[in-house]
C-alpha positions as CSV (number, residue, x, y, z in Angstrom):
1,M,112.0,93.1,70.2
2,P,112.7,92.3,74.0
3,T,115.3,94.6,74.9
4,L,116.7,95.3,78.1
5,P,113.9,97.6,79.5
6,R,114.7,101.3,80.4
7,E,115.4,100.5,84.2
8,H,114.3,95.8,81.3
9,E,113.9,94.2,81.9
10,Q,114.5,92.7,81.8
11,P,114.7,92.0,78.4
12,E,111.6,93.6,77.8
13,P,110.4,96.3,74.9
14,A,110.9,99.5,75.8
15,R,108.2,100.4,78.7
16,P,105.4,102.6,77.9
17,R,105.9,106.7,78.0
18,Q,105.0,106.5,81.6
19,A,107.6,108.8,84.9
20,R,107.2,106.1,87.4
21,P,107.5,102.3,85.9
22,H,107.3,100.6,89.3
23,Q,103.7,101.9,89.5
24,A,102.6,99.9,86.6
25,R,101.6,97.3,88.1
26,Q,98.9,95.4,85.5
27,M,102.2,95.4,83.4
28,A,104.3,94.0,85.9
29,E,102.2,91.4,87.1
30,S,101.3,90.3,83.7
31,F,104.8,87.8,82.8
32,G,102.5,85.2,84.7
33,T,99.8,84.6,82.2
34,D,102.0,81.4,81.4
35,A,105.0,81.0,84.3
36,H,105.7,77.7,82.6
37,R,107.0,79.2,79.3
38,Y,108.5,82.3,80.8
39,D,110.6,79.8,83.0
40,R,111.3,77.7,80.1
41,A,111.7,80.3,77.9
42,R,114.0,82.9,79.5
43,P,118.0,82.9,79.0
44,G,119.3,82.6,82.7
45,Y,122.7,84.9,83.8
46,P,126.1,84.3,83.3
47,E,128.0,82.5,85.5
48,D,131.1,84.7,86.0
49,L,128.3,87.5,87.3
50,V,127.0,85.2,89.7
51,A,130.5,83.9,90.9
52,R,131.3,87.7,91.5
53,V,128.2,88.6,93.1
54,V,129.0,85.4,95.6
55,A,132.5,86.2,96.1
56,R,131.8,89.8,97.1
57,S,129.2,88.8,99.4
58,P,129.9,88.1,103.2
59,G,127.7,85.2,103.3
60,P,125.8,82.5,101.6
61,G,122.4,84.4,102.1
62,V,120.7,85.9,99.5
63,L,117.0,87.7,98.8
64,D,116.1,87.9,95.4
65,V,113.7,90.2,94.8
66,G,111.4,90.1,92.0
67,A,112.2,86.5,91.7
68,G,109.8,85.7,89.1
69,T,109.9,81.8,88.1
70,G,113.5,81.4,89.7
71,I,115.7,81.6,87.4
72,A,118.3,83.5,88.9
73,A,117.6,82.0,91.8
74,R,118.8,78.7,90.9
75,Q,121.6,79.6,89.7
76,F,122.5,81.3,93.4
77,Q,121.2,77.8,94.6
78,A,123.3,76.2,92.7
79,A,126.6,77.8,93.9
80,G,126.2,77.1,97.1
81,C,123.6,80.1,98.6
82,T,120.7,79.8,100.8
83,V,118.2,81.8,98.4
84,L,114.7,83.5,99.5
85,G,112.8,85.4,96.9
86,V,109.9,87.9,97.1
87,E,107.7,87.7,94.0
88,P,104.2,89.8,93.8
89,D,102.9,87.5,91.2
90,T,100.9,84.4,92.8
91,R,101.5,82.6,89.2
92,M,105.2,83.1,89.4
93,A,105.7,82.7,92.7
94,E,103.7,79.0,92.5
95,A,106.6,78.3,89.6
96,A,109.1,78.9,91.5
97,R,107.9,76.5,94.6
98,A,107.4,73.8,92.2
99,R,111.0,74.1,91.3
100,G,112.2,73.7,95.2
101,L,112.4,77.6,95.9
102,R,111.2,79.5,98.9
103,V,109.1,82.2,97.3
104,E,107.3,85.0,99.6
105,V,104.6,87.1,97.7
106,S,104.9,90.5,98.0
107,T,106.2,94.0,96.4
108,F,109.2,94.4,97.6
109,E,108.5,98.0,99.1
110,A,105.4,96.2,101.0
111,W,107.6,93.0,102.1
112,E,108.0,92.3,105.8
113,P,111.8,91.2,106.4
114,A,110.8,90.5,110.1
115,G,114.1,90.7,111.3
116,R,115.6,88.7,108.8
117,T,118.9,89.6,107.6
118,F,120.8,88.9,103.9
119,D,124.3,88.9,102.6
120,A,123.1,89.9,99.3
121,V,119.7,91.3,97.6
122,I,119.8,90.9,93.8
123,A,117.4,92.2,91.7
124,A,117.7,89.9,88.3
125,Q,115.7,91.8,85.2
126,S,113.1,92.9,88.1
127,W,114.5,96.4,89.2
128,H,112.4,98.7,87.1
129,W,109.3,97.2,88.7
130,V,110.5,98.8,92.3
131,D,111.1,102.4,93.6
132,P,114.3,103.0,92.9
133,V,114.7,105.2,96.2
134,A,112.5,103.4,99.0
135,G,114.0,99.9,97.4
136,A,117.5,101.0,97.9
137,V,116.8,102.1,101.3
138,K,115.3,98.9,102.0
139,A,117.8,97.2,100.2
140,A,120.3,98.5,102.8
141,Q,117.9,97.8,106.0
142,V,117.9,93.8,105.1
143,L,121.6,94.0,104.5
144,R,124.3,92.4,106.8
145,P,127.2,94.6,107.3
146,R,129.0,94.9,103.7
147,G,126.7,93.0,101.6
148,L,126.3,93.6,98.8
149,L,123.0,94.9,96.5
150,A,123.1,93.6,92.9
151,I,120.9,94.7,90.1
152,F,121.4,93.5,86.7
153,G,119.6,92.0,83.6
154,H,120.1,91.5,80.1
155,V,120.6,93.8,76.7
156,F,119.5,91.7,73.5
157,E,118.7,92.8,69.8
158,P,118.2,90.3,67.3
159,P,119.6,91.4,64.1
160,A,118.3,93.8,62.0
161,E,116.0,91.0,59.5
162,V,114.9,89.6,63.1
163,A,114.1,93.2,64.4
164,E,112.5,95.1,61.8
165,P,109.8,92.2,61.2
166,F,108.8,92.3,64.3
167,A,108.3,96.2,65.0
168,A,106.3,96.5,61.8
169,A,104.0,93.7,62.5
170,Y,103.6,95.2,66.0
171,R,102.6,99.0,64.7
172,R,100.6,97.1,61.9
173,V,98.9,94.9,64.5
174,V,98.9,97.2,67.6
175,P,98.6,100.7,66.0
176,D,97.8,102.3,69.2
177,S,100.6,101.0,71.6
178,P,103.3,103.4,73.2
179,F,105.4,100.4,72.3
180,G,105.1,100.7,68.4
181,D,106.4,104.1,67.8
182,Q,110.2,102.7,69.3
183,P,112.5,102.0,66.7
184,P,113.2,98.2,65.8
185,R,117.1,98.2,67.7
186,R,118.4,100.2,70.4
187,P,122.0,101.5,71.3
188,L,124.0,99.5,74.0
189,E,124.7,103.0,75.2
190,M,120.9,104.1,75.9
191,Y,120.8,100.8,78.7
192,Q,124.1,102.1,80.0
193,A,123.3,105.5,80.9
194,V,119.9,103.6,83.1
195,Y,122.4,101.5,84.9
196,A,124.2,104.7,85.4
197,T,120.8,106.4,86.9
198,I,120.2,103.6,89.3
199,A,123.8,103.5,90.9
200,E,123.1,107.6,91.1
201,R,119.8,106.8,93.1
202,I,121.8,104.2,95.4
203,R,124.2,106.9,95.9
204,E,121.8,109.3,97.7
205,T,120.6,107.0,99.7
206,G,124.0,107.5,101.9
207,R,123.5,103.9,102.8
208,F,126.2,102.0,100.3
209,D,129.9,102.8,99.2
210,G,130.3,103.8,95.7
211,P,128.5,101.5,93.2
212,E,130.1,99.7,90.4
213,Q,129.2,98.7,87.0
214,W,129.7,95.3,85.8
215,R,129.3,94.0,82.2
216,F,129.5,90.4,80.7
217,D,129.3,89.6,77.0
218,W,127.9,86.3,75.6
219,E,126.0,84.7,72.9
220,R,123.5,82.4,72.4
221,P,121.9,80.7,69.6
222,Y,118.4,80.4,68.8
223,T,116.2,78.5,66.2
224,R,113.3,79.7,65.2
225,D,111.2,77.8,67.4
226,E,113.5,79.1,70.5
227,W,112.5,82.4,69.6
228,L,109.3,82.5,69.2
229,D,108.6,80.2,72.6
230,L,110.4,83.5,74.5
231,L,108.4,86.2,72.6
232,P,105.4,86.2,74.3
233,T,106.7,86.1,77.5
234,T,108.4,89.7,76.8
235,G,106.2,92.8,78.1
236,G,104.7,93.8,74.9
237,L,103.2,91.0,73.9
238,T,101.7,89.2,77.1
239,R,98.3,91.1,77.3
240,L,97.9,90.8,73.4
241,R,95.2,88.6,72.1
242,A,95.4,85.1,70.7
243,D,94.9,86.6,67.0
244,Q,97.2,89.2,67.5
245,L,100.2,87.6,68.6
246,A,99.6,84.6,65.9
247,E,100.2,87.7,63.5
248,I,102.8,88.8,64.8
249,L,105.0,85.1,65.1
250,G,103.7,84.3,62.1
251,A,105.5,87.6,60.9
252,V,108.8,87.0,62.5
253,G,108.7,83.3,61.9
254,R,108.8,84.0,57.8
255,A,111.9,86.4,58.9
256,L,113.7,83.5,60.7
257,D,112.5,81.2,57.8
258,A,114.8,83.0,55.6
259,L,117.2,83.3,57.5
260,G,117.4,79.5,57.6
261,G,115.2,79.1,60.8
262,R,118.3,80.3,63.4
263,F,120.3,82.7,64.3
264,T,122.7,84.1,67.1
265,M,121.6,86.5,69.5
266,H,124.6,88.4,71.2
267,Y,124.1,89.7,74.2
268,T,125.5,91.8,77.0
269,T,124.3,91.2,80.4
270,L,125.0,95.3,82.9
271,A,125.0,95.1,86.3
272,T,125.2,97.9,89.1
273,T,126.5,96.4,92.4
274,A,126.8,98.4,95.7
275,V,128.2,97.2,99.1
276,R,126.6,98.7,102.0
277,A,128.3,101.2,104.3
278,D,129.6,100.7,108.0
279,A,126.9,101.5,110.1
280,G,126.5,104.9,110.7
281,R,128.5,106.2,108.0
282,A,127.1,108.5,105.4
283,V,128.7,107.9,101.8
284,G,128.7,110.6,99.0
């Protein structure tokens, strides 16, 4: 089921076994297959997180790395920020622009800031697609003094009654997929360790004060149709054939019918944040 990626995610299924997820461009750019569904179905972020990022930033200028369709960017705009998105997938960028966002098409590593600087650099469900060290160094370069880098994403697992039928159907339909041997549900501690690793990569650059770890717990109810609308936007499903997708969604739909057609998702949103260190001062 969709979970926070190893970086996931993004709320994504566990990623294929590979040493450098940020180099998996085919997977990274598969989410634009149905950008409008992605924008409609994907959850937003806790308002407390947005407010805390805004409060910790020295001003309203925000750079959204891997902006996608602008789900996080719109929340920061609503909080009074001026947001520029950087997004490598043209389809996702066009969907964001249609909602009134400014977006430049590029990977973060190749993006040219042209002398522009920002009060905050955010990455919502997207940092796993960025080189973790080069990305942190570039974030420091475009941040204003005491600017904030905020990397965040959701951990969510449906109830076992939904997750297990999904996992069984996925193994049956796509037996050779590296996603297929993942357990149906994974512990929160796994993702907390991922965010601790992100913090360590940031610390190693010597460009930031000591990173902080934030956690936000919340819930959201889903109907059968809402959950089946979200599933095709997740990394393990974006590149399946229509018949494969239909078989998996059918299995999940039957499981949801047995639960009365709805369930409540328990979310945890994790964040690693760090303030740009004073110029010329290395940070251990």
